[in-house]
RODO-2510 file (C-alpha; in nm, 4 decimals, decimal comma):
residues 257
     n   res          X          Y          Z
     1     x     0,3852    -0,0338     0,3575
     2     x     0,5294    -0,0776     0,6697
     3     x     0,5583    -0,3792     0,9186
     4     x     0,6252    -0,4323     1,2612
     5     x     0,9011    -0,3987     1,4615
     6     x     0,8810    -0,8374     1,5493
     7     x     0,9227    -0,8246     1,1658
     8     x     1,2526    -0,6357     1,0916
     9     x     1,6295    -0,6983     1,1878
    10     x     1,9085    -0,5518     1,2432
    11     x     2,1198    -0,7122     1,0117
    12     x     2,1827    -0,3949     0,7255
    13     x     2,3787    -0,4144     0,3631
    14     x     2,2349    -0,5331    -0,0182
    15     x     2,1970    -0,7897    -0,1202
    16     x     2,1036    -0,9579    -0,5403
    17     x     1,6968    -1,0327    -0,6124
    18     x     1,7079    -1,2719    -0,9359
    19     x     1,4471    -1,2481    -1,1939
    20     x     1,2515    -1,5434    -1,2280
    21     x     1,3956    -1,8200    -1,4450
    22     x     1,2422    -2,0264    -1,6673
    23     x     1,3747    -2,3947    -1,5839
    24     x     1,3237    -2,7575    -1,5438
    25     x     1,3139    -2,8408    -1,1491
    26     x     1,6650    -3,0303    -1,1897
    27     x     1,8012    -2,6936    -1,2734
    28     x     1,6043    -2,4799    -1,0606
    29     x     1,7482    -2,7455    -0,7161
    30     x     2,0996    -2,7180    -0,9451
    31     x     2,0578    -2,3395    -0,9115
    32     x     1,9795    -2,3167    -0,5806
    33     x     2,2688    -2,5631    -0,4164
    34     x     2,5013    -2,3765    -0,6854
    35     x     2,3979    -2,0311    -0,4765
    36     x     2,5144    -2,1466    -0,1239
    37     x     2,7610    -2,3017    -0,2306
    38     x     2,8930    -1,9597    -0,4154
    39     x     2,7803    -1,7172    -0,1128
    40     x     3,0400    -1,8991     0,0890
    41     x     3,3311    -2,0313    -0,1155
    42     x     3,3107    -1,6852    -0,2983
    43     x     3,2269    -1,4866     0,0946
    44     x     2,9421    -1,3434    -0,0012
    45     x     2,7832    -1,1161     0,2843
    46     x     2,4372    -1,0003     0,1371
    47     x     2,1178    -1,2067     0,1216
    48     x     2,0373    -1,3803    -0,2227
    49     x     1,6420    -1,3751    -0,2710
    50     x     1,4675    -1,5440    -0,6068
    51     x     1,1080    -1,7054    -0,6533
    52     x     1,0460    -1,9604    -0,9018
    53     x     0,7359    -2,1512    -1,1069
    54     x     0,7988    -2,4993    -1,2154
    55     x     0,7984    -2,5774    -1,6122
    56     x     0,6629    -2,9087    -1,5287
    57     x     0,4993    -3,1098    -1,2497
    58     x     0,7519    -3,2003    -1,0544
    59     x     0,8104    -3,4361    -0,7531
    60     x     1,0851    -3,3714    -0,5259
    61     x     1,2185    -3,6319    -0,2696
    62     x     1,4464    -3,4805     0,0788
    63     x     1,7997    -3,4703     0,0297
    64     x     1,8068    -3,8368     0,2969
    65     x     1,4928    -4,0230     0,1484
    66     x     1,4534    -4,3535    -0,0030
    67     x     1,0658    -4,4227    -0,0364
    68     x     0,9742    -4,3908    -0,3628
    69     x     0,6116    -4,5885    -0,4215
    70     x     0,6331    -4,7104    -0,7308
    71     x     0,3230    -4,5336    -0,8225
    72     x     0,5612    -4,2855    -0,8734
    73     x     0,7547    -4,3988    -1,1296
    74     x     0,4757    -4,4588    -1,3456
    75     x     0,3525    -4,1503    -1,3087
    76     x     0,7299    -4,0368    -1,4247
    77     x     0,7310    -4,2734    -1,6675
    78     x     0,3740    -4,1583    -1,8131
    79     x     0,4872    -3,8443    -1,8231
    80     x     0,3209    -3,6275    -1,6185
    81     x     0,5615    -3,6290    -1,3980
    82     x     0,9670    -3,5050    -1,2716
    83     x     1,1310    -3,6685    -1,0002
    84     x     1,3720    -3,4716    -0,8537
    85     x     1,6406    -3,4812    -0,5122
    86     x     1,6471    -3,1225    -0,3348
    87     x     1,9423    -3,0587    -0,1854
    88     x     1,7437    -2,9683     0,1494
    89     x     1,5961    -3,2081     0,3659
    90     x     1,2022    -3,2943     0,4235
    91     x     0,9492    -3,5383     0,2802
    92     x     0,8142    -3,5283    -0,0303
    93     x     0,6721    -3,2464    -0,2695
    94     x     0,4632    -3,1861    -0,5400
    95     x     0,5619    -2,8682    -0,7145
    96     x     0,2381    -2,7933    -0,9991
    97     x     0,0828    -2,4605    -0,9581
    98     x     0,2838    -2,3884    -0,6493
    99     x     0,5356    -2,0592    -0,6071
   100     x     0,8355    -2,1374    -0,4419
   101     x     1,0754    -1,9651    -0,2648
   102     x     1,4697    -1,9582    -0,2106
   103     x     1,6817    -1,7148     0,0372
   104     x     2,0360    -1,8078     0,0458
   105     x     2,1367    -1,6072     0,3363
   106     x     2,5227    -1,6338     0,4656
   107     x     2,4870    -1,5083     0,8404
   108     x     2,2114    -1,6424     0,9506
   109     x     2,1755    -1,7443     1,3762
   110     x     2,3595    -2,0562     1,4450
   111     x     2,0475    -2,2851     1,5498
   112     x     1,7949    -2,4217     1,2751
   113     x     1,5654    -2,3523     1,4994
   114     x     1,5984    -1,9964     1,5476
   115     x     1,7242    -1,9232     1,1781
   116     x     1,3445    -2,1369     1,0470
   117     x     1,1445    -1,8785     1,3535
   118     x     1,3051    -1,5786     1,1843
   119     x     1,2393    -1,6623     0,7995
   120     x     0,8450    -1,7829     0,9054
   121     x     0,7963    -1,4676     1,0509
   122     x     0,8578    -1,2777     0,8158
   123     x     0,6472    -1,4782     0,5379
   124     x     0,4166    -1,4684     0,8293
   125     x     0,4201    -1,1029     0,7615
   126     x     0,3821    -1,0918     0,4283
   127     x     0,1127    -1,3100     0,4304
   128     x    -0,0755    -1,0667     0,7172
   129     x    -0,0036    -0,7711     0,3955
   130     x    -0,2280    -0,9921     0,2110
   131     x    -0,4882    -1,0488     0,4801
   132     x    -0,4064    -1,4054     0,5530
   133     x    -0,2713    -1,5329     0,8733
   134     x    -0,0184    -1,7829     0,9148
   135     x     0,0931    -1,9308     1,2656
   136     x     0,4232    -2,2292     1,2881
   137     x     0,2695    -2,5939     1,3356
   138     x     0,3058    -2,7833     1,5903
   139     x     0,3766    -3,1572     1,5262
   140     x     0,6938    -3,3706     1,6042
   141     x     0,9912    -3,3721     1,2936
   142     x     1,0057    -3,6574     1,1258
   143     x     1,2449    -3,6917     0,8460
   144     x     1,1802    -3,8188     0,4793
   145     x     0,7713    -3,7975     0,5001
   146     x     0,6173    -3,9434     0,1808
   147     x     0,3651    -3,6423     0,1894
   148     x     0,5449    -3,3537     0,2924
   149     x     0,2071    -3,1417     0,3641
   150     x     0,0848    -3,4188     0,5222
   151     x     0,2020    -3,3040     0,8625
   152     x     0,3125    -2,9384     1,0008
   153     x     0,6100    -2,8921     1,2118
   154     x     0,7139    -2,5758     1,3409
   155     x     0,9249    -2,5235     1,0333
   156     x     0,6399    -2,4880     0,8116
   157     x     0,3047    -2,2500     0,8299
   158     x    -0,0736    -2,3859     0,8890
   159     x    -0,3161    -2,1090     0,8376
   160     x    -0,6484    -2,0557     1,0698
   161     x    -0,8539    -2,4084     1,0411
   162     x    -0,4642    -2,5781     1,0384
   163     x    -0,4644    -2,6255     0,6964
   164     x    -0,0718    -2,6119     0,6267
   165     x    -0,0130    -2,3341     0,3666
   166     x     0,4033    -2,3544     0,2482
   167     x     0,6515    -2,6443     0,3805
   168     x     1,0157    -2,5148     0,3708
   169     x     1,3276    -2,6752     0,4098
   170     x     1,7082    -2,5737     0,4991
   171     x     2,0650    -2,6907     0,3520
   172     x     2,4322    -2,5726     0,5909
   173     x     2,7266    -2,5413     0,4058
   174     x     2,9866    -2,3601     0,6077
   175     x     2,7320    -2,1671     0,8349
   176     x     2,5793    -1,9786     0,5432
   177     x     2,2099    -2,1595     0,4982
   178     x     1,9233    -2,2566     0,1748
   179     x     1,6379    -2,2356     0,3326
   180     x     1,3256    -2,2610     0,0217
   181     x     0,9587    -2,3813     0,0645
   182     x     0,6826    -2,4525    -0,1312
   183     x     0,4040    -2,2475    -0,1266
   184     x     0,1169    -2,4640    -0,3529
   185     x    -0,1579    -2,1662    -0,4304
   186     x    -0,3744    -2,3966    -0,7156
   187     x    -0,2487    -2,7344    -0,7227
   188     x    -0,3973    -2,9822    -0,9803
   189     x    -0,6294    -3,2079    -0,7536
   190     x    -0,5980    -3,4916    -0,9778
   191     x    -0,2155    -3,5163    -1,0089
   192     x    -0,1615    -3,4274    -0,6092
   193     x    -0,5197    -3,7313    -0,6007
   194     x    -0,2725    -4,0091    -0,8201
   195     x     0,0558    -3,9071    -0,5991
   196     x    -0,0586    -3,9165    -0,2478
   197     x    -0,4109    -4,0360    -0,2343
   198     x    -0,5728    -3,7557    -0,0578
   199     x    -0,7559    -3,3514    -0,1567
   200     x    -0,4449    -3,0941    -0,2114
   201     x    -0,4570    -2,7960     0,0238
   202     x    -0,7249    -2,5755    -0,1030
   203     x    -0,8149    -2,1742     0,0033
   204     x    -1,0971    -2,0034     0,1084
   205     x    -1,2618    -1,8156    -0,0898
   206     x    -0,9230    -1,8536    -0,3888
   207     x    -0,6067    -1,8576    -0,3555
   208     x    -0,3794    -1,5438    -0,3090
   209     x    -0,2569    -1,4267    -0,6566
   210     x     0,1179    -1,5212    -0,7232
   211     x     0,2452    -1,1986    -0,8123
   212     x     0,0710    -1,0090    -0,5635
   213     x     0,2637    -1,3387    -0,2423
   214     x     0,6129    -1,2379    -0,4620
   215     x     0,5166    -0,9180    -0,3839
   216     x     0,4420    -0,8923    -0,0611
   217     x     0,7377    -1,1686     0,0499
   218     x     0,9753    -0,9348    -0,1077
   219     x     0,9090    -0,6443     0,0668
   220     x     0,8602    -0,8238     0,4164
   221     x     1,2435    -1,0164     0,3605
   222     x     1,3395    -0,7212     0,2444
   223     x     1,2113    -0,5200     0,5791
   224     x     1,3710    -0,8632     0,7984
   225     x     1,6718    -0,8420     0,6661
   226     x     1,7472    -0,4973     0,6582
   227     x     1,8008    -0,6013     0,3028
   228     x     1,6789    -0,2808     0,0905
   229     x     1,9546    -0,1754    -0,1941
   230     x     1,8737    -0,5408    -0,3865
   231     x     2,1279    -0,5686    -0,7050
   232     x     1,8180    -0,7528    -0,9932
   233     x     2,0613    -0,9184    -1,1460
   234     x     2,0308    -1,2305    -1,3909
   235     x     2,2880    -1,4852    -1,3639
   236     x     2,5634    -1,5095    -1,5239
   237     x     2,6594    -1,7463    -1,8384
   238     x     2,9034    -1,9054    -1,5426
   239     x     2,6305    -1,9528    -1,4209
   240     x     2,4088    -2,0865    -1,5852
   241     x     2,6907    -2,3188    -1,7449
   242     x     2,7646    -2,4583    -1,4094
   243     x     2,3722    -2,5354    -1,3132
   244     x     2,3287    -2,6817    -1,6283
   245     x     2,6109    -2,9292    -1,6098
   246     x     2,5121    -3,0442    -1,2415
   247     x     2,1604    -3,0189    -1,2926
   248     x     2,1495    -3,4065    -1,3722
   249     x     2,2247    -3,5203    -1,0357
   250     x     1,9195    -3,3840    -0,8831
   251     x     1,6958    -3,5947    -1,1791
   252     x     1,5874    -3,9264    -1,0128
   253     x     1,3921    -4,0659    -1,3177
   254     x     1,7059    -4,1082    -1,4889
   255     x     1,8257    -4,3839    -1,6494
   256     x     2,0314    -4,4640    -1,3392
   257     x     1,7111    -4,5120    -1,1117
***
């Protein structure tokens, strides 16, 4: 598969590709943050890339989001979803029937917008291989939106009809970047309406296959980062222990809420 020059980067080197992990939402967020922390504390030079799904429907709030409607607490108490906090910013995202990507990038562009632009270009190139055309949104940025998928900024990607397909957010530490984002593929309509009061984004005629999306994005990220020598390495016992210890900090449906 050959991507156009616009999908490539001048960077080179090896990276780490994590396998799919069967984790709770809080553990997924703790792991994303931990991988970013290790990137700068261990002075790693290669990117880390992973894709994951959610073992239970989960509603994640951005790092600085404070609005928490009572209906969400009711849904959490009824066991309909888990409430979690992301290390990154942005609005609320319902994770159910979707695919999440997470990139830890040790040497991103210094400008936040340029980092979004480059990562979104690679995602766009990956989806183009699946016959899906995506473009950046054009709405002004707004912190802490109740529904992340209700509006599309330049950090997001929309299809030809203007439907938001991918919402992304960033978390920076010491010049190293975590960018992760949600790709709703087959979101449950009833739960989406219960949370946000509107219908979820739907694909026409059908949603892309999650495994095909993952393969296409691994290929496009590899070319964009000029990282072809990926080490497919599972979590070490130390990483798993740290992730589990820190997961509680990302749970919002804990008694302390």
